Backbone atoms as SQL, in Angstrom:
CREATE TABLE atoms (id INTEGER PRIMARY KEY, chain TEXT, resi INTEGER, resn TEXT, atom TEXT, x REAL, y REAL, z REAL);
INSERT INTO atoms VALUES
  (1, 'A', 1, 'MET', 'N', 0.840, -1.177, -0.049),
  (2, 'A', 1, 'MET', 'CA', -0.007, 0.049, 0.026),
  (3, 'A', 1, 'MET', 'C', 0.857, 1.253, 0.012),
  (4, 'A', 2, 'GLU', 'N', 0.602, 2.221, -0.793),
  (5, 'A', 2, 'GLU', 'CA', 1.386, 3.401, -0.910),
  (6, 'A', 2, 'GLU', 'C', 0.642, 4.542, -0.154),
  (7, 'A', 3, 'ALA', 'N', 1.430, 5.330, 0.371),
  (8, 'A', 3, 'ALA', 'CA', 0.970, 6.513, 1.133),
  (9, 'A', 3, 'ALA', 'C', 1.640, 7.845, 0.629),
  (10, 'A', 4, 'LEU', 'N', 0.871, 8.784, 0.358),
  (11, 'A', 4, 'LEU', 'CA', 1.362, 10.091, -0.090),
  (12, 'A', 4, 'LEU', 'C', 1.640, 10.939, 1.193),
  (13, 'A', 5, 'VAL', 'N', 2.894, 11.340, 1.282),
  (14, 'A', 5, 'VAL', 'CA', 3.305, 12.142, 2.382),
  (15, 'A', 5, 'VAL', 'C', 3.521, 13.559, 1.925),
  (16, 'A', 6, 'GLN', 'N', 2.809, 14.538, 2.569),
  (17, 'A', 6, 'GLN', 'CA', 3.022, 15.928, 2.168),
  (18, 'A', 6, 'GLN', 'C', 3.744, 16.602, 3.254),
  (19, 'A', 7, 'THR', 'N', 4.716, 17.394, 2.921),
  (20, 'A', 7, 'THR', 'CA', 5.450, 18.138, 3.856),
  (21, 'A', 7, 'THR', 'C', 4.835, 19.535, 3.901),
  (22, 'A', 8, 'PRO', 'N', 4.708, 20.054, 5.085),
  (23, 'A', 8, 'PRO', 'CA', 3.968, 21.401, 5.182),
  (24, 'A', 8, 'PRO', 'C', 4.972, 22.497, 4.635),
  (25, 'A', 9, 'VAL', 'N', 4.394, 23.433, 3.963),
  (26, 'A', 9, 'VAL', 'CA', 5.122, 24.551, 3.351),
  (27, 'A', 9, 'VAL', 'C', 5.239, 25.540, 4.485),
  (28, 'A', 10, 'LEU', 'N', 6.430, 26.114, 4.574),
  (29, 'A', 10, 'LEU', 'CA', 6.709, 27.143, 5.564),
  (30, 'A', 10, 'LEU', 'C', 6.019, 28.410, 5.260),
  (31, 'A', 11, 'LYS', 'N', 5.029, 28.833, 5.953),
  (32, 'A', 11, 'LYS', 'CA', 4.256, 30.080, 5.688),
  (33, 'A', 11, 'LYS', 'C', 4.538, 31.031, 6.842),
  (34, 'A', 12, 'LEU', 'N', 5.494, 31.835, 6.635),
  (35, 'A', 12, 'LEU', 'CA', 5.728, 32.925, 7.630),
  (36, 'A', 12, 'LEU', 'C', 5.215, 34.218, 7.068),
  (37, 'A', 13, 'GLU', 'N', 4.282, 34.763, 7.731),
  (38, 'A', 13, 'GLU', 'CA', 3.711, 35.980, 7.293),
  (39, 'A', 13, 'GLU', 'C', 4.014, 37.106, 8.307),
  (40, 'A', 14, 'LYS', 'N', 3.916, 38.276, 7.859),
  (41, 'A', 14, 'LYS', 'CA', 4.141, 39.431, 8.794),
  (42, 'A', 14, 'LYS', 'C', 3.170, 39.439, 9.947),
  (43, 'A', 15, 'ASP', 'N', 3.713, 39.738, 11.092),
  (44, 'A', 15, 'ASP', 'CA', 3.063, 39.896, 12.485),
  (45, 'A', 15, 'ASP', 'C', 2.728, 38.448, 13.007),
  (46, 'A', 16, 'MET', 'N', 3.175, 37.431, 12.547),
  (47, 'A', 16, 'MET', 'CA', 2.984, 36.107, 13.168),
  (48, 'A', 16, 'MET', 'C', 3.953, 36.072, 14.299),
  (49, 'A', 17, 'CYS', 'N', 3.616, 35.316, 15.366),
  (50, 'A', 17, 'CYS', 'CA', 4.493, 35.185, 16.593),
  (51, 'A', 17, 'CYS', 'C', 4.851, 33.700, 16.692),
  (52, 'A', 18, 'PHE', 'N', 6.064, 33.537, 17.110),
  (53, 'A', 18, 'PHE', 'CA', 6.562, 32.130, 17.415),
  (54, 'A', 18, 'PHE', 'C', 7.505, 32.220, 18.618),
  (55, 'A', 19, 'SER', 'N', 7.479, 31.052, 19.360),
  (56, 'A', 19, 'SER', 'CA', 8.462, 30.962, 20.388),
  (57, 'A', 19, 'SER', 'C', 9.828, 30.484, 19.859),
  (58, 'A', 20, 'SER', 'N', 10.849, 30.600, 20.635),
  (59, 'A', 20, 'SER', 'CA', 12.140, 30.216, 20.106),
  (60, 'A', 20, 'SER', 'C', 12.130, 28.654, 19.881),
  (61, 'A', 21, 'ASP', 'N', 11.385, 27.888, 20.681),
  (62, 'A', 21, 'ASP', 'CA', 11.329, 26.450, 20.419),
  (63, 'A', 21, 'ASP', 'C', 10.585, 26.146, 19.139),
  (64, 'A', 22, 'GLU', 'N', 9.601, 26.872, 18.806),
  (65, 'A', 22, 'GLU', 'CA', 8.810, 26.610, 17.606),
  (66, 'A', 22, 'GLU', 'C', 9.677, 26.959, 16.349),
  (67, 'A', 23, 'LEU', 'N', 10.464, 28.099, 16.476),
  (68, 'A', 23, 'LEU', 'CA', 11.391, 28.383, 15.451),
  (69, 'A', 23, 'LEU', 'C', 12.396, 27.320, 15.187),
  (70, 'A', 24, 'GLN', 'N', 12.960, 26.739, 16.325),
  (71, 'A', 24, 'GLN', 'CA', 13.906, 25.653, 16.222),
  (72, 'A', 24, 'GLN', 'C', 13.353, 24.425, 15.611),
  (73, 'A', 25, 'ASN', 'N', 12.072, 24.073, 15.987),
  (74, 'A', 25, 'ASN', 'CA', 11.431, 22.929, 15.391),
  (75, 'A', 25, 'ASN', 'C', 11.170, 23.120, 13.917),
  (76, 'A', 26, 'LEU', 'N', 10.942, 24.287, 13.411),
  (77, 'A', 26, 'LEU', 'CA', 10.708, 24.610, 12.059),
  (78, 'A', 26, 'LEU', 'C', 12.064, 24.673, 11.238),
  (79, 'A', 27, 'GLY', 'N', 13.124, 24.535, 11.943),
  (80, 'A', 27, 'GLY', 'CA', 14.462, 24.558, 11.281),
  (81, 'A', 27, 'GLY', 'C', 14.942, 25.989, 10.983),
  (82, 'A', 28, 'ILE', 'N', 14.414, 26.977, 11.741),
  (83, 'A', 28, 'ILE', 'CA', 14.862, 28.338, 11.602),
  (84, 'A', 28, 'ILE', 'C', 15.827, 28.698, 12.680),
  (85, 'A', 29, 'PHE', 'N', 17.050, 29.093, 12.288),
  (86, 'A', 29, 'PHE', 'CA', 18.068, 29.327, 13.298),
  (87, 'A', 29, 'PHE', 'C', 18.618, 30.762, 13.041),
  (88, 'A', 30, 'PRO', 'N', 19.268, 31.405, 14.108),
  (89, 'A', 30, 'PRO', 'CA', 19.818, 32.750, 13.968),
  (90, 'A', 30, 'PRO', 'C', 21.049, 32.681, 13.155),
  (91, 'A', 31, 'THR', 'N', 21.269, 33.777, 12.410),
  (92, 'A', 31, 'THR', 'CA', 22.555, 33.956, 11.688),
  (93, 'A', 31, 'THR', 'C', 23.601, 34.573, 12.714),
  (94, 'A', 32, 'ASN', 'N', 24.751, 34.598, 12.260),
  (95, 'A', 32, 'ASN', 'CA', 25.798, 35.091, 13.154),
  (96, 'A', 32, 'ASN', 'C', 26.164, 36.628, 12.769),
  (97, 'A', 33, 'LEU', 'N', 25.225, 37.249, 12.089),
  (98, 'A', 33, 'LEU', 'CA', 25.505, 38.597, 11.660),
  (99, 'A', 33, 'LEU', 'C', 24.974, 39.532, 12.771),
  (100, 'A', 34, 'GLN', 'N', 25.756, 40.620, 12.958),
  (101, 'A', 34, 'GLN', 'CA', 25.376, 41.696, 13.846),
  (102, 'A', 34, 'GLN', 'C', 24.995, 42.930, 13.040),
  (103, 'A', 35, 'CYS', 'N', 24.023, 42.759, 12.117),
  (104, 'A', 35, 'CYS', 'CA', 23.756, 43.931, 11.229),
  (105, 'A', 35, 'CYS', 'C', 22.731, 44.887, 11.765),
  (106, 'A', 36, 'PHE', 'N', 22.023, 44.548, 12.825),
  (107, 'A', 36, 'PHE', 'CA', 20.965, 45.385, 13.375),
  (108, 'A', 36, 'PHE', 'C', 21.375, 46.009, 14.671),
  (109, 'A', 37, 'THR', 'N', 22.542, 46.702, 14.798),
  (110, 'A', 37, 'THR', 'CA', 23.038, 47.050, 16.069),
  (111, 'A', 37, 'THR', 'C', 22.193, 48.209, 16.679),
  (112, 'A', 38, 'TYR', 'N', 21.622, 49.015, 15.818),
  (113, 'A', 38, 'TYR', 'CA', 20.836, 50.146, 16.322),
  (114, 'A', 38, 'TYR', 'C', 19.293, 49.825, 16.453),
  (115, 'A', 39, 'TYR', 'N', 18.890, 48.693, 15.964),
  (116, 'A', 39, 'TYR', 'CA', 17.482, 48.320, 16.045),
  (117, 'A', 39, 'TYR', 'C', 17.450, 47.063, 16.899),
  (118, 'A', 40, 'HIS', 'N', 16.275, 46.823, 17.450),
  (119, 'A', 40, 'HIS', 'CA', 16.101, 45.695, 18.232),
  (120, 'A', 40, 'HIS', 'C', 15.383, 44.553, 17.384),
  (121, 'A', 41, 'TYR', 'N', 16.191, 44.104, 16.404),
  (122, 'A', 41, 'TYR', 'CA', 15.615, 43.057, 15.490),
  (123, 'A', 41, 'TYR', 'C', 16.710, 42.044, 15.406),
  (124, 'A', 42, 'VAL', 'N', 16.320, 40.792, 15.165),
  (125, 'A', 42, 'VAL', 'CA', 17.366, 39.712, 14.880),
  (126, 'A', 42, 'VAL', 'C', 17.056, 39.111, 13.510),
  (127, 'A', 43, 'LEU', 'N', 18.100, 38.579, 12.931),
  (128, 'A', 43, 'LEU', 'CA', 18.063, 38.016, 11.632),
  (129, 'A', 43, 'LEU', 'C', 18.177, 36.448, 11.704),
  (130, 'A', 44, 'TYR', 'N', 17.181, 35.705, 11.253),
  (131, 'A', 44, 'TYR', 'CA', 17.250, 34.252, 11.300),
  (132, 'A', 44, 'TYR', 'C', 17.229, 33.744, 9.887),
  (133, 'A', 45, 'GLN', 'N', 17.591, 32.500, 9.727),
  (134, 'A', 45, 'GLN', 'CA', 17.631, 31.918, 8.363),
  (135, 'A', 45, 'GLN', 'C', 17.061, 30.529, 8.275),
  (136, 'A', 46, 'LYS', 'N', 16.624, 30.196, 7.136),
  (137, 'A', 46, 'LYS', 'CA', 16.213, 28.771, 6.855),
  (138, 'A', 46, 'LYS', 'C', 16.556, 28.610, 5.343),
  (139, 'A', 47, 'GLY', 'N', 17.638, 27.885, 5.026),
  (140, 'A', 47, 'GLY', 'CA', 18.038, 27.729, 3.657),
  (141, 'A', 47, 'GLY', 'C', 18.445, 29.101, 3.086),
  (142, 'A', 48, 'ASN', 'N', 17.779, 29.425, 1.970),
  (143, 'A', 48, 'ASN', 'CA', 18.104, 30.795, 1.321),
  (144, 'A', 48, 'ASN', 'C', 17.137, 31.795, 1.774),
  (145, 'A', 49, 'LYS', 'N', 16.212, 31.489, 2.705),
  (146, 'A', 49, 'LYS', 'CA', 15.278, 32.486, 3.246),
  (147, 'A', 49, 'LYS', 'C', 15.857, 33.215, 4.467),
  (148, 'A', 50, 'ARG', 'N', 15.636, 34.464, 4.586),
  (149, 'A', 50, 'ARG', 'CA', 16.109, 35.289, 5.718),
  (150, 'A', 50, 'ARG', 'C', 14.815, 35.817, 6.340),
  (151, 'A', 51, 'ILE', 'N', 14.749, 35.824, 7.699),
  (152, 'A', 51, 'ILE', 'CA', 13.611, 36.217, 8.437),
  (153, 'A', 51, 'ILE', 'C', 14.061, 37.262, 9.419),
  (154, 'A', 52, 'ILE', 'N', 13.495, 38.516, 9.390),
  (155, 'A', 52, 'ILE', 'CA', 13.779, 39.520, 10.354),
  (156, 'A', 52, 'ILE', 'C', 12.665, 39.428, 11.446),
  (157, 'A', 53, 'LEU', 'N', 13.118, 39.244, 12.705),
  (158, 'A', 53, 'LEU', 'CA', 12.270, 39.032, 13.737),
  (159, 'A', 53, 'LEU', 'C', 12.449, 40.114, 14.818),
  (160, 'A', 54, 'LYS', 'N', 11.392, 40.458, 15.476),
  (161, 'A', 54, 'LYS', 'CA', 11.440, 41.490, 16.639),
  (162, 'A', 54, 'LYS', 'C', 11.265, 40.570, 17.918),
  (163, 'A', 55, 'PRO', 'N', 12.260, 40.539, 18.817),
  (164, 'A', 55, 'PRO', 'CA', 12.056, 39.865, 20.121),
  (165, 'A', 55, 'PRO', 'C', 10.986, 40.499, 20.917),
  (166, 'A', 56, 'LEU', 'N', 10.180, 39.729, 21.514),
  (167, 'A', 56, 'LEU', 'CA', 9.075, 40.119, 22.345),
  (168, 'A', 56, 'LEU', 'C', 9.295, 39.503, 23.781),
  (169, 'A', 57, 'PRO', 'N', 8.623, 39.979, 24.867),
  (170, 'A', 57, 'PRO', 'CA', 8.739, 39.379, 26.079),
  (171, 'A', 57, 'PRO', 'C', 8.250, 37.865, 26.061),
  (172, 'A', 58, 'HIS', 'N', 8.595, 37.181, 27.075),
  (173, 'A', 58, 'HIS', 'CA', 8.227, 35.734, 27.259),
  (174, 'A', 58, 'HIS', 'C', 8.737, 34.806, 26.170),
  (175, 'A', 59, 'ASN', 'N', 9.937, 35.232, 25.655),
  (176, 'A', 59, 'ASN', 'CA', 10.627, 34.317, 24.646),
  (177, 'A', 59, 'ASN', 'C', 9.877, 34.079, 23.399),
  (178, 'A', 60, 'LEU', 'N', 9.212, 35.159, 22.940),
  (179, 'A', 60, 'LEU', 'CA', 8.439, 35.136, 21.627),
  (180, 'A', 60, 'LEU', 'C', 9.172, 36.029, 20.722),
  (181, 'A', 61, 'TYR', 'N', 8.934, 35.703, 19.382),
  (182, 'A', 61, 'TYR', 'CA', 9.473, 36.543, 18.251),
  (183, 'A', 61, 'TYR', 'C', 8.432, 36.775, 17.201),
  (184, 'A', 62, 'LYS', 'N', 8.380, 38.072, 16.792),
  (185, 'A', 62, 'LYS', 'CA', 7.360, 38.532, 15.850),
  (186, 'A', 62, 'LYS', 'C', 8.020, 38.749, 14.509),
  (187, 'A', 63, 'VAL', 'N', 7.376, 38.085, 13.477),
  (188, 'A', 63, 'VAL', 'CA', 7.861, 38.220, 12.062),
  (189, 'A', 63, 'VAL', 'C', 7.735, 39.703, 11.613),
  (190, 'A', 64, 'ILE', 'N', 8.766, 40.278, 11.122),
  (191, 'A', 64, 'ILE', 'CA', 8.772, 41.551, 10.615),
  (192, 'A', 64, 'ILE', 'C', 8.764, 41.520, 9.029),
  (193, 'A', 65, 'ARG', 'N', 9.647, 40.769, 8.563),
  (194, 'A', 65, 'ARG', 'CA', 9.811, 40.620, 7.123),
  (195, 'A', 65, 'ARG', 'C', 10.520, 39.378, 6.725),
  (196, 'A', 66, 'THR', 'N', 10.198, 38.786, 5.637),
  (197, 'A', 66, 'THR', 'CA', 10.899, 37.665, 5.101),
  (198, 'A', 66, 'THR', 'C', 11.413, 37.916, 3.659),
  (199, 'A', 67, 'TYR', 'N', 12.500, 37.376, 3.278),
  (200, 'A', 67, 'TYR', 'CA', 13.047, 37.652, 1.928),
  (201, 'A', 67, 'TYR', 'C', 13.955, 36.436, 1.536),
  (202, 'A', 68, 'ASP', 'N', 14.176, 36.381, 0.191),
  (203, 'A', 68, 'ASP', 'CA', 15.147, 35.409, -0.284),
  (204, 'A', 68, 'ASP', 'C', 16.586, 36.034, -0.353),
  (205, 'A', 69, 'PHE', 'N', 17.516, 35.369, 0.169),
  (206, 'A', 69, 'PHE', 'CA', 18.941, 35.680, 0.067),
  (207, 'A', 69, 'PHE', 'C', 19.568, 35.184, -1.157),
  (208, 'A', 70, 'MET', 'N', 20.246, 36.105, -1.886),
  (209, 'A', 70, 'MET', 'CA', 20.999, 35.791, -3.037),
  (210, 'A', 70, 'MET', 'C', 22.402, 36.232, -2.883),
  (211, 'A', 71, 'PRO', 'N', 23.382, 35.294, -2.727),
  (212, 'A', 71, 'PRO', 'CA', 24.772, 35.808, -2.553),
  (213, 'A', 71, 'PRO', 'C', 25.295, 36.563, -3.744),
  (214, 'A', 72, 'ALA', 'N', 26.154, 37.453, -3.522),
  (215, 'A', 72, 'ALA', 'CA', 26.667, 38.303, -4.573),
  (216, 'A', 72, 'ALA', 'C', 27.710, 37.612, -5.390);
């Protein structure tokens, strides 16, 4: 008997909130870049996707923007 397995598509939309554990379970990890020194945002990545998150109280993160990273 065959079974069709569908993997969920990562749908990160603006203003969605996730805990750090949920981000880790989705395979989204912080980058090592310190590019937002004057703003309280963090940059996370999953593959070629980059996600700008705003840290919130109680270990939550709010999605500000997602974009595709293309190396120069």
